[in-house]
N, C-alpha and C positions, 0 to 999 in steps of 0.2 A: 460442430464438435463438439465433447465430452468431457468436458474437465474438472479436476476439482476446484473449488474457487478460491483458496488464498492464492493460489497458481497461477492466478487469470495473468496477473502483472508479467511473468515470468516467460508466460504466453505472448504477451505483448510485447516486450521488448524483444523477445526471440524472433519475432515477427519483424519489425524493426530492422535487426541487425541483416536477416536476410533478405530484405527487401530495401536499401542503401536508398535508392534512386526513388524509390515510391512514399508520396505522402499518406501517413496512416491517421484516422479520424479513431477514437476512440470515445464509444457513447456508452455510459456506463448508464441502466436506469438507476435513480434518486432514492435511497432509503428510507426520504423524508415523509412522517406521516400522511401527509397533505399533499404530496404531487402525483396521486392517480386523479386525476382530473383533466378537463377537455384542455385548458391553455396547456399546461405540461405536455400531452401527446400532440397537442398540435406547434410546439414548438418541437420536440424531437423528432416529429414527420417533415418539417419544416428544415431540419438539420442535411436529413438524407434526400429531399429533395432537392438542394442546394448543391448539393455533390453528385449530385447521381451522372450530372453529364460529365465529367472530369475523370484521373487516372486514378481518383485514390483508392484505397482500402479502407474501407467502414469495419472494424472488428465491432461488437455490439453484443452486450451484456444486461442481463436483468430487466427487458425491455419487451414484457411478452403484452405489455397490453396496448403496443400499436401493432402488433404483428398482422391481427386479421386486417389491417388498412392498405399493407403488403404486398395482400396475396400477388395481385394482376404482375407487381417486380418480379418475387421470387419466380412463378411459374414463365417469366418472358414472353407474356402477355401483348408483346410490340404489335404496335399504330404507326405505320409509317406519315412523315407528316415534313412535309419541306426537304423530305430524304435525309430526314431525322426516325430514327428509334424514340417512340416515345411509348410513355406506361401509363397509367392513370395512378394515382396516388389516392387514395379516398382520407379527408380529412376529417368529415363527419357522415350522418346518413343520409344528405344532402346535397353535399357538392363534392367532387374531386376534381382535380388541377392532369391536367396530361403533362407530363415531366418529360424532358431528350432526356436519353440512357447513352453513354458513350459504353463501345464494346471492351473497354479496357475498366470498366467501374466493377467492381467488385464489394462483396459484404461477406463477411466471417459472422458467424451465432456462435455464443460458446456458451453452453450449457452446462449448470453445476450437477454432476452427477449425484448427486442427496437428490435433487427433484425432477430426474428425466422423467419418473413416471405421471409428473402432474403437467407435464407438458403435451400441449393439443397433437395427437396423433394425425389428423391429416397437416397438420402444420408443419411436423417431422419430415413427413415424406415429399417435402417440395424441394429437400436438399439432399445434395450429398454429404454423408456424413462420415466422420474422425472421430473413434476416442484415441484419445494423448495421454501417453504416460513418458514421461523424459527417461524412464528405462530404454524402453524401446526406441528412443534417439541415440542411447551412448553408442558407442563401439563397445569393444570386448574388453577394450584394454582403460577406457573409461568408467566400465563399470563395477572394475575388480577396481580402481581407484575410489570409489565411489564408497563398496563395501568395506574397503579396508579404513575411510574415513568415519564409516557410520560405528564399523567396531571398535575403531579406538575411541570416540567419544563414549558412547554408550551410555548416555544420562539414564537411560531408562532401568538398566541394571543397579546405578547408585542410587537411583530414587527410592526403587522397589527395596533396596538395603536399610535408607533412613530409616528412621524411628521418628519420624515426624506427623505431629495430629494434623497436618492438612494435604492439600492435594500438590506437590510441587510436580507432579506433570504437566499441571496445567500452566505454568510459567516459563513451559518452554517454548521460546518462539523463534520461527524460523530453523529450525537445527532439526527437521524433519527428516525421514528417509526421502521422500518426495521431496523436499525441500532443497533437500544437499545434491539431489540429484540433476535438477533444474541447474542449481548452482555451476556445479561442472560443465552443465552443457552450454549454458552463457557465455562463461569466462571463454573455455575452448573455444567457440565463434567470436564472440568479441575479437580476438586474440588469433585467429585463424588457425587453431590448433598447434601454436610453436611456443606454449606454454610448458612445460615440464612439470612433471609430476608434485616437485615439491613448491613448485611458484602456486599450484593451484591451493594446494594444502592452506599454505597458509593466507592465502587470501580468505580461501571460507572459516579459516582460523579467526583470520583478525575481525571478518564479519559475526562472528557468533560470540566473542568473547564482548564485544560491545554491547549487545542485547542479552545479556542473563543478568537475573540478580543475584545478589551475594547468598540470598539462599538455597540455590544453586551450586554456588560456586564453594557454600561450607560446608557439603556433602561429600565432594568428589576427594579422594584421595591424593596425598599430597605431593607423589609422583606423575597426577594427570598431569595430560600437555594442557587440557584447558587449562586448567587451576593453574597451572604456573605461570602461561601467557596471560592471565586475566591479575595475578597478583604483580607481575612485573611491566604490564602495559595499559592498565587501565587508567586515563588519565582524569575523568573528571569523576568528582565524588558530593557536587551541587551543582546548582542551575549558574548560580552565579560564574561558577567559574569557570562553567562551559562558554558562559557568555562574554565572559573578560577575557577570557585568552586566545578568543578567536576574533578580536577588535582588528588585529593586525594580520591575520591569515584572510579573515572573511568567513562569516556562517554561509552554508548552501542556501538555498531558496528555500528550503524547507527543511526544517528538523521535527524526529517524532522521539518524544523522551517519553518511556514511559518509568512509572514511578507507583511508592506504594502510598505516599499521600495520599490524601483524602481531596475532594473539589473546594472543600472548607477552609484549609491549610493556607493562611497568610506565606506568602512565597519571598523570602528575601530579593531586594531588586524587582522586583517586579511592580509595573507601574498599572494597578489594576485597572486604568480607562484606557489602557492598550490589550482587554483582554475579554474573551466574553465565552461561555457554554456552549457548545455545540445542541447540545440538550434543548435549549430555546429555539433553535432553527427548528420550525416545523415545514417548508418547501424552501426548496434552491433558492428560490430567487433572493429570499431573505439571507444568504450569503454575502451577495453585494450589497444590499444596506446597509450591512452590519460592517462589513469593510470600508464602505467609503465613508460611512460616520464616522467610525476610528480614524481613518487617515484624515478626513476634514476638522475632527476636535483636534489630533494631535497635530496639524501643521499650522493652526492656528494658533496653538499655545506656543507652539517652539519652532517658530518660524524661522529661526536663526541658527536653532541648534543642529548640530548635525550628527552629535555623537549616537552612536549605533543604538543606543539603550532606547534612544525616542524612533526607531524603526525596525524595532520588530513587533509583529503581531500575535497574540498568546492565543490558541483556540487550544480549551481543555476538553475532551472527551471523557465521558464514564464507562469503563468497561464494559457497560452496554449497550452502547452506541456506538463501541469501537470500529463497527461495521461498514461507518461513515467515514473510515481514514481514506479510502480508496479516491472514491470522490472527492473527497474536498482536495486531495491533494491534487487530481487530476482538473479539478474544477479551477484551483491558485496557476497551476503550471501554464494552462491555457489563458487565464484573462488576467491573470497578474505577471506573467513571464516580466516583461520590461519596467515593470515598477522598482524602488529604489528600496522597497520594506522586504525585510524577512519574516517567515512563517514559522511560527515554533507550536505542536502540537505536543499537549502533555495530556498524556493517557493513563486514567489514575487506574490502577489494578487494587485487586482486590484480593486476598489471600482466602481459601475455599476450604473449609473446617467441616462441611456439609458434605460425605462421602455420597449422598444419594443425588447431587446438584452439581451438570454439569455446567462450571461455568466459562465460555469462550474467548480467547482474546483474540480477536480478528488483528492481523496485521498482512503486509506487503513486506514480498520479499527485500532485503536489500542489496538492490542493483541500479537504483536507476540515481545515477549523477549528481540531479540535483536533490535528492532528498539524503541527509544524515539519519540514521536510525543509532540510539541508545539508550539504554536501560541506567536510569539513576534512581535509586530505593528511594531516597530521601533529600529533597531536593530542596531541604535549609541544612543537611548533613555537614560536619564538621569538615575541613579539606584536608582528611586523613587518609592516606593510601589504607586499603583494607589489607593488605602486605602487613603494616605495622601497626593496625588495630588488633589481628589477630593475636602478635607478639604480646599485650597488653594486659597484663592482668584485671580481671573484672574490677576490683575494686578502685583501680589505677586510674578508670575511666570516668 
């Protein structure tokens, strides 16, 4: 399947909705620099081997380094042993393992359309191929709704008219045409097409306002629907208020917070012993070691303290390594689903003043019930609504 990489989580969640009785395993290739080694390949191949004799569906992305070892599986070169279908999975040049394969076992491989020409042609020929865009999955009524929402928002028009000396377009997260089409498809499928257009629009607008920066809001006209919702409904203007206000309600397992603050800024209310930089992690296995180390030290120090502040682990991402968000979030959901900790990802964004350079902010669509996403421009900012701030005279600030 050929798909835009930023939409992979949408595809993943929609496949889950369409296959409620089937367990789905998502195998995402590591973006860490030192993970292209034999140990890592062996680990991923073992996961496939362990699932091949089940009813599971495996969705794979960015694992090109292990594909040559699976050609017999893809070609269905079965060997019958003890009345079971088996296939050879090769782990290296010298050994292979005969692996039982169940008839109902399936693999879907997601390929970023930008890198399709880099994929080996012989490998592609082993599969039924499908190009997916959400526009093709929407019915006529849903297409009209998507077009209306996109036209109503029209951020690009307002950005082009704004006289700003840095790129505002790069600050738009999860509100492109394909993302909105995907959200409509996802919400309709999740609710079995029972939602009316106004409800769908409300859901999407509520997701968008949480993840917009004040830079974008400030250039929108006063009667813009998103601007009005943002000014009236935006809740959190610093990290402390976000954590404090959700002590009673409970944080979601993972929060992803985008901010303009740098990684060097000391953040109010954060215990630095509970925080680490993802840029210091060079292999996937280091994640486990770092998280275990933080938990051990925390529980040793606060063994009798149950406050939520001591049960939050903060992971900082520079914009350049925000491509690791998806893997780290899936890793935490898989390995720490039942622990009593919450995880806050802080993604440090830089405004781009160089029109010759395109700085990408990697993100995941706001659809996962275990993940909260929001933009807090200044993590240590005053707890003043942007609506009130705009009314103040500059000299009074």
